[in-house]
N, C-alpha and C positions, 0 to 999 in steps of 0.2 A: 650466414644461413645458406644462401645459394651454392657457395663452394661446398659446404657440407653436405648438401643433398646430391651435388652432382658426383660426389665420391662414390666408388663403388663398394664402399666399405659402410655405406650409411644403414644405421641400425634400424630396427623394426619400430622402435618407441619414437625416434627422431621423423621417420616418414609418417607414422601416423600423426604425430602433434602438428606437422607442417602441412599436409594435405587432407587429412581426415581419413576415414575409414576404407572409402571407394578407392581413393588415390593410393593408398597403402596397399591395398589388393592388388591393383594393377601394377605397382612397382616391385611387390614383392614376387609376382608372377614372373616378371622379366629377369629378376635376379636368380629364381630357380630356373628357368627356361631362356637363357639369353640366345635367341634367335635360332634356336634348335627346332627344326621343323619335325623331325622323327619323334622328339619327345612330345611335342603338340599334339602330332596325329595320334600317338598312344593315348594322351590324356583324352582327347575327343572320343576315342574308341572305347575307352573305359567307361566315360560318362554314357556313352550311348548304350553300352551293354547294361549298365545300371538301370537305365531308363526303361529298357526292354524288360528287364528281370521285374522292376516294380510294376511294369503293365501287366506282366503275365501274372503277378501275384494279387492284382487288383487294387494296387496302391495309388496314391494321387499322381505319382510321375506319369502314369498313362494319359491324365488329362493334359500335361504339358506336351507329350509327344503327339497327341492328336491335334494340337492347336496348330501345327504346321501345315495341316491339310484342312482347308476351309469346306464349308458344305457344298459350294458350288463344285469344288474338285471332286468330291465324294459322289455328287450327283451324276457328275458327267462320266464318272467311272462306272457307275451303275448302269447309265444309260447305254454305254458301249457293251456290257455285258449281256444286255436284254437280248439282242437279236440272236447271237448265237444259242442263248439258254432257250429261246422260243424255237429255234430250229431244232435242238435236241429233242425238245420235248414233242414237237412235232413227228420228227422221226420215229420216236418210240411209240407214239400213239398209232402211227401209219403201221409199224411193225406189228404191233399188238392187234390191230385190226386185221391185218392180213393172216395172222396165226389164227384168230377167231374164225374168219372165213374158210380157211383151210380145214378146220375142224367141224365144220357145219355138218358134214353127212358122215361123220365118224361112227356113228352107230349103225348105219347101212354097210360102210366098209369093213367094220370088224365082224359084222354077220356073214358076209360073203367071204371074207378071208379065212375064219374059221371053217365055213363049210366046204371050201375047196383048197385048202392048204397053202394060202399065198400070203406073203408078208403085205399086212395092211398098209405099211408105209411105201410099198412098192405100188400098190393100188391108188393111194393117194396122189402119188406122183404122177400116174398116168391120168388120173382124173384132172390134175392141175394142168397137165399139158393139153389134154383133150379139149376140155371145157371151161376151164377157169372156175370149176364149181357151179356153173349156171346149168341147172337140170333140164331145161326146156330149149337148150339150143339145138340147131339143127346144121348139119354140114351139106356140102355141095354134091356129095355123092350118095346122100340118102341117109347118112349117119345121124342119130339122134341120142340125145341124153348125154349123161355125165361122162360116160365113156366111149360115146360116139359109136354106137353099135349099128351095124348094117343089118339089112332084114335078114340075109343068109345066117349070119353069125346068131342073130336072136332066135331064128327058128332051130337051129341046130341045138341051142340050149335048152328051148321048149321041148324038143323031142326027146333030150335025153333025161328030162325031168318029168316027161309024160303029162305035160300041160295040154289040156283041151282047149279049143277055142282062144288060141292065143293069137294077138295081133301086134304087129311091130310097133304100134302106137303105145303099147303097155311099157314100152321102155322109157318112155318120158317119166315114168315114176323112178324116183331116186333107188329105191330098193330093188325094184326088178332090174333096173339097168346095171347096178353094180354085181348083181348076182349072175347076169348073163355075160358082162364083161370080165369078170373074174373066172368064170367058167371057161371062157374062151383063152384068157391069159394064162391059166393053169394049163391048159392043154398045151398051149406054146412051149411054156416052161419044160413041160416032160418031153418035148419032142427033141429038145437040144441038151440032155442031160449029159451028153458024152463030151461036152464041151468044157473049157476051165471055168466058164460063168455064162450060164443060160441067158441071163436077162438081156444083153445087147442082141442076141440072136433072135429071142422072143419079140422084143421091141421092134427090130427090123420087121419080123413076119407080121406083127400086128399093125403096123404101118404101112408096109408096102405090099404085103401079101406073100404067100409061101414060094410061089415060083421065083421071084426076085431075090428072096432070102437065100435060097438054095444056089441061085446063080452067083451070089457073092461068097457064098460058103465053099471056097475052094483054095487048094493049096495050104500056106500056112494058117489061112482063116478059117479052116474046116474045123479047128479045135481051139485056136487061139482067138479069144475074143477082140484084143486089139487090133491084130490084124486083119480080123474080119470087118472091124468098123472102117478101118484105112481102105479096105477094098470096095466099100459100097460107092456106087458111082452116083447115087441120086443125093445131091446136097441136102435137100429137104429131109431125107430119112436119116442122114447122117447127124444133122441138126436135131432131129426129134430124138435120138437115142442120147446124144449128150446132154440135151436139155433134160429129159427124164432122169438119166443118172446122176446129174448134178442135184436136181430135186430130190430124189432119193437119198442121196448121202446127207443134204442138209437136213431132212427130216429124221434120219438117224441120229444126227448130232443133236437136234433139238430133243429128241426122245432121251438121250443120254443125260441131258441137262434137266430134264423133268418138265419140259416146256412141250 
């Protein structure tokens, strides 16, 4: 019997009779795949694909596949996924809160934009830079309100609108402040219409005053806005212009996305 079993030509009935079904299956596999790693890898790959297909079809093979991963491993994986998930949710909530804050005075901004012909997104960008949408904020040089209006600019607007008994403190009201600030910004934009982009010139004038803006508006910077910004000698004014224009572009992108 032993000699017959050790022979490579052992038949299936003989193996089954000598060792039983399980031993027959093991010996039969060895006869089919005699130390051939490539064929064994193919067999394992085929079995894995079958299990995946059964799992996708909702069959019992999914249960066998999931037994390899105990509940403790699954819980650890979920635990490691929680921190980045919480971080993403926090960032999304923070961004949404910021968007809602930036739209807090959209009604007053749209009214002023329509009255004086200025892009409301530009007004919102200026408000963001000047006051971060805090209506009762006060500056060191006497500026007040959303757009940080000085007394002389506020009275110029009041005279143009023929307002009697006007006081600078009225600019603490968001509606009054955005009207006065947009009136002044509109005048500055019209002042630099001969340039390729009046916005940087108007912002420099708004932040540093006309005399300094004219000082920087020389040579190539007299009509080229990029050269004009590079010629600005006040780092604070240069940063102010770049900050507002970046925020202005962001608001444009959000508006195109419907946000």
